[in-house]
C-alpha positions in Angstrom: 102.2 70.8 86.9 104.1 73.4 88.8 107.7 74.3 87.7 109.6 76.6 90.0 113.0 76.1 88.4 112.6 79.3 86.5 113.0 81.2 89.8 116.8 80.7 89.3 116.7 83.0 86.3 114.9 86.0 87.8 116.6 89.3 86.8 118.8 90.9 89.4 119.1 94.6 90.1 118.3 97.7 92.1 114.8 99.2 91.9 112.3 101.2 93.8 109.3 100.3 96.0 105.8 100.3 94.5 104.7 103.1 96.9 106.4 106.4 97.9 108.1 106.5 101.3 108.9 102.7 101.3 111.8 100.4 100.5 111.3 96.9 99.2 112.7 93.5 98.3 111.3 91.2 95.6 111.9 87.5 94.9 111.0 84.3 96.8 112.0 82.2 99.7 111.0 79.7 102.4 108.8 81.8 104.6 109.7 79.4 107.5 110.1 75.7 108.2 109.8 74.2 111.7 111.4 70.8 112.5 110.5 68.4 115.2 113.9 69.0 116.8 112.9 72.5 117.6 115.1 74.1 115.0 113.5 76.5 112.4 115.0 77.4 109.1 114.0 80.2 106.6 115.4 81.4 103.3 115.2 84.7 101.4 116.3 85.0 97.8 115.8 88.6 96.7 117.3 89.3 93.3 115.8 92.8 93.4 115.6 95.4 96.2 116.3 99.1 96.9 119.9 98.1 97.7 120.5 95.3 95.2 120.4 91.5 95.2 121.0 89.3 98.3 120.2 85.9 99.8 119.8 85.2 103.5 119.5 82.1 105.7 117.6 82.3 109.0 118.1 79.8 111.8 116.4 79.5 115.1 117.9 77.1 117.7 115.6 75.0 119.9 116.4 77.4 122.8 114.9 80.3 120.8 118.1 82.2 119.6 118.0 83.4 116.0 120.8 84.0 113.6 120.7 85.5 110.1 123.5 84.9 107.6 123.7 87.0 104.4 125.1 86.4 101.0 125.4 90.0 99.9 127.7 93.0 100.2 126.3 94.5 103.4 124.3 93.2 106.4 122.5 96.5 106.9 120.9 96.4 103.4 119.6 92.8 103.8 117.3 91.0 106.3 119.3 92.1 109.4 118.1 95.7 108.5 114.7 94.7 109.7 115.2 91.6 111.9 118.7 91.9 113.2 117.6 93.4 116.5 116.0 90.1 117.4 119.0 88.0 116.6 121.9 86.7 118.6 124.1 86.7 115.6 124.2 88.3 112.1 127.0 87.5 109.7 128.1 86.9 106.1 128.1 83.5 104.5 128.1 81.9 101.1 124.6 80.7 100.3 124.2 78.5 97.1 120.7 77.7 95.9 120.0 75.2 93.2 116.7 73.8 91.8 117.4 70.1 91.2 114.0 69.5 89.6 110.8 71.4 88.9 109.8 71.2 92.5 113.0 70.3 94.4 115.5 72.7 95.9 118.9 72.3 97.5 120.4 75.0 99.7 124.0 74.8 100.9 125.8 77.3 103.2 129.5 77.3 104.0 129.3 78.7 107.6 127.4 77.4 109.4 127.7 74.3 107.4 124.2 73.6 106.1 122.9 71.1 103.5 119.2 71.6 103.1 116.9 69.9 100.6 113.2 70.2 100.1 110.4 69.3 97.7 107.3 71.6 97.3 103.8 70.9 96.2 100.3 72.3 96.1 96.7 71.5 96.8 93.4 72.4 95.1 92.7 75.0 97.7 96.1 76.5 97.4 95.8 76.6 93.6 92.6 78.6 94.0 94.2 81.0 96.5 97.2 81.4 94.2 95.0 82.2 91.2 93.1 84.8 93.2 96.3 86.4 94.5 97.8 86.6 91.1 94.7 88.3 89.7 94.5 91.0 92.4 96.3 94.3 91.8 99.1 95.3 94.1 97.0 98.2 95.4 94.8 95.7 97.3 97.6 95.2 99.7 97.2 98.7 101.1 93.8 98.6 102.8 94.1 96.9 106.2 90.8 94.9 105.9 92.1 93.2 102.7 95.4 92.4 104.4 93.5 91.0 107.4 91.4 88.9 104.9 94.6 87.4 103.5 95.8 86.6 107.0 92.5 84.7 107.7 93.0 82.7 104.4 96.6 81.9 105.6 95.2 80.6 108.8 92.7 78.4 106.9 95.7 77.0 105.0 97.3 75.8 108.2 99.9 78.6 108.6 98.6 79.6 112.0 98.4 83.1 113.3 100.7 84.5 110.7 100.8 88.3 110.1 101.3 89.9 106.7 101.8 93.3 108.2 103.2 94.7 111.4 106.2 96.3 113.2 109.6 94.7 112.6 112.2 94.3 115.4 113.9 97.3 113.8 110.8 99.5 114.2 110.0 99.5 110.5 106.3 99.0 109.6 106.6 96.1 107.1 104.3 94.2 104.8 104.8 90.8 103.3 103.0 90.3 100.0 103.1 86.8 98.7 101.7 86.3 95.2 102.0 82.6 95.1 102.7 80.0 97.9 103.6 76.3 97.9 103.7 73.9 100.7 106.9 72.1 101.6 106.0 68.5 101.3 109.3 67.0 102.5 112.6 68.3 103.7 115.9 67.2 105.3 118.6 69.5 106.7 122.0 68.9 108.3 123.5 71.8 110.2 127.1 71.6 111.4 126.7 67.8 111.3 123.4 67.7 113.2 120.3 66.3 111.5 117.5 68.7 112.2 114.8 66.0 112.0 111.4 66.0 110.3 109.4 69.0 109.2 106.3 69.6 111.4 103.3 71.8 111.7 104.1 73.7 114.9 101.5 74.1 117.6 102.5 77.8 118.0 103.9 80.0 115.3 107.7 80.5 115.6 108.4 84.1 116.5 111.3 86.4 115.6 111.0 89.4 117.8 107.2 90.0 117.7 106.8 88.7 114.1 105.2 85.3 113.7 106.5 83.0 111.0 104.2 80.2 109.5 103.4 77.2 111.6 104.1 74.9 108.7 106.6 75.0 105.9 105.8 77.2 102.9 107.6 78.6 100.0 106.4 82.1 98.9 107.0 84.2 95.8 106.3 87.9 95.9 107.7 91.0 97.6 107.9 92.9 100.8 107.8 96.6 101.7 108.9 98.6 104.7 108.2 102.2 105.5 111.4 104.3 105.4 112.3 105.3 109.0 115.0 107.8 108.0 114.9 109.2 104.5 118.4 110.7 104.8 119.9 107.4 105.9 118.0 105.5 103.2 119.4 107.8 100.5 122.9 107.8 101.9 122.9 104.0 102.1 121.6 103.6 98.6 124.2 106.0 97.2 126.9 104.0 99.0 125.7 100.7 97.5 125.4 102.2 94.0 128.9 103.6 94.2 130.5 100.4 95.5 132.7 98.6 93.0 
């Protein structure tokens, strides 16, 4: 039986990417969850990164506009660093995440006012995929043919034409490297008093900039890397974060 409640106790801190010339973030999140109302939610909980811990809540309105809200010291050291160029709004927010059981999660945000609950599960096929992923060394994420093979497996799992590697709206070359994934079996969300409806498997993958998110709800555990665009900026920003009170 799966137990994801231990994700709440992952150690937090500042580290370095597994490969030279990259920055990274490590943790877990809801890769993406489409609702039948046309809304899409996503969550990132990264206790560890080049710039320290942060959480972020992503929201796409039915009309297509994205916003990202960050619980962390700076917007430019969190998800807006890579995806903010594709958003109508980026802002700070308080994001609370609580595991209410081994497989159930509740996310609350102060502004926008969000109350989001979900339960995750697995299948035999997903168990096999997770076991294989956990056994493969991190270096297998570098060759493009092996990344492409993982994308084909994701398509077989019903995630649609999702991409594990590509160019972010910021121009960074990024790579998402899930080690384990779990399907979202049920979910409810109320945003600023509006019920977002039922989770669905979208016909087309939701897009943020040119980056496709999964066509069905999935929670992923792992890390992401991005090639550093400006080494001086990276080092300057890291020094500023490390020197902040």
